[in-house]
Every structure is written in structure tokens, then in C-alpha cells.
N, C-alpha and C positions, 0 to 999 in steps of 0.2 A: 940715297938708295938709287942704286943702278934701274934703267928703266926697264931692263928684261925682268926684275925681280918685282917691279912696281907692276909691271904686266898680268905676270904669274898672279902676284895677291890679289889683281882688280878682278880678274876673272875665279878665282875661288871664292872669291866674296858673291860675282855674280854665281855662281851655281849654288852656294851659301843660300842666297837669297831665293835662287829657283827651288831649290830643294826645301826651304822654310816656308815657301807661299805655298807648295806642293804638301806640306803638312796641315797648314792651315787651313786649305781647300777641303781637304780629308777630312780633317776634325769637324770643320763647319758640317759638313755633311752628315757625319756620324752626329753631330750633336741635333742636328735637324732631324733625324733618323728618329733616336733617342725623345725628344720633344714630343715628334706625329707620335710617337709608340704611346709616350704618356699621355698624351690626349686622347688615345684610342680607348686605353685603358681605363682609364676616369672615365670615358662616355660610356665601356661598357658596363663598369660597373655600377652606373647611376642607373642604367636602362634595367639593370637585375633585380637592385635596390625596388624600383617602382615596382617591378614584377611582384616583388616578396609584396611589398606594401598592397598591392592592389590584392595579389591573396589572402592578406591577414584584412583586409576590410570585408571581402566576399565572408572568411572565417567569423570575423567578428558580428557580419546581419547573420549568419546562420544561429550564430551561438545566442544572438538578441531574441532571435526568431524562436529559437527553443526555450530559450528561460521564460518568456509570454507566455506560451504555451503551458511549463510547471505551472507557473503562479496561476495561470486561469486553470489548470485542471486540480490546484491545490486549492483555491477559492471554491468552484464547486464541489470538490469532496466532502471540504470542510462545511457547504450549505448541505449536505445529502445528510453528512453526519449530524449535524443541528435536528434537521428534517425528522431524521430516524428516532432520534431520542426523544423528539415532542411526540412522536406517533407511538412509542414504547409507552411513553408516558401515560398516553392516553388510555392505549390500549390496558395498560395495568388499573385505571380506574374505571373503565367499561366491563374489563372482568369482574374486578372486586363489586361493581355495581351489580353485575350479573349472580356472581355469588350470594351478596346481599339478597337480592329479589330471590334468586332458588331457596334459600336457609328461610325467608319468609314462607314462601308458598309449601314450605314442606312441614312449618308449624301448622300454617293454614291445615295443610291438607291433614296432617296428624291429627289437628286438634280436632276436624271435622269428625274422624273416623269413629 
């Protein structure tokens, strides 16, 4: 190989290595940027998921409170129904007793006339 061709090929190799190094450096920068972007998206999603989770927690607390109120109301209503039934039975007995007393009085009044 003659000297001139050897120098030409070495110069070409040097230029190719320089371009290759530039390309590798550009790719490294792009990969770094993509890595940073992926990390930022991941962190953003984690933050948003935490926000949603905290809203669900708050909603669960409200729903538990409402369930407790409904249970309390249902118990109170059942107690009031039981009390009203007892009162109704007691009133029916008293009305029946009053009717019996009235019929006895009428018999006594009717017999005394």
C-alpha cells in the first residue's frame, strides 16, 4: 500500500471515529433525557395515585360514618316500632277493660232503674 493511500484511509478512519463518537455522545444524551423523562413520569404517576388513594380514603371514611348513622337510625327505628307495638297492645287492653267496665256499669245502671 502506498503512503498516500494509507494516509487517506487513516484520515477517513479518524473522521469516521469522530462522527461515531459524536453519534454515541448524541445517543447518550438522548438516552439520558429519555431516562429522566421516564423517571419524571413515574414520579408524577405515583403522586397522582397517592392523591387518588387519599381521596378514596376520605370517601371511605365518609361512607363509614354514613353507614354508622344508618345503623344507628335503623336501631332507633326498630326500638321505636317495638315500643309503639307494646303501647298499642297496652292501649288495646285498657280500651277493652274500659269497655268491660262500661258494660258492667250499664248493666248496673240498667238493673238499678
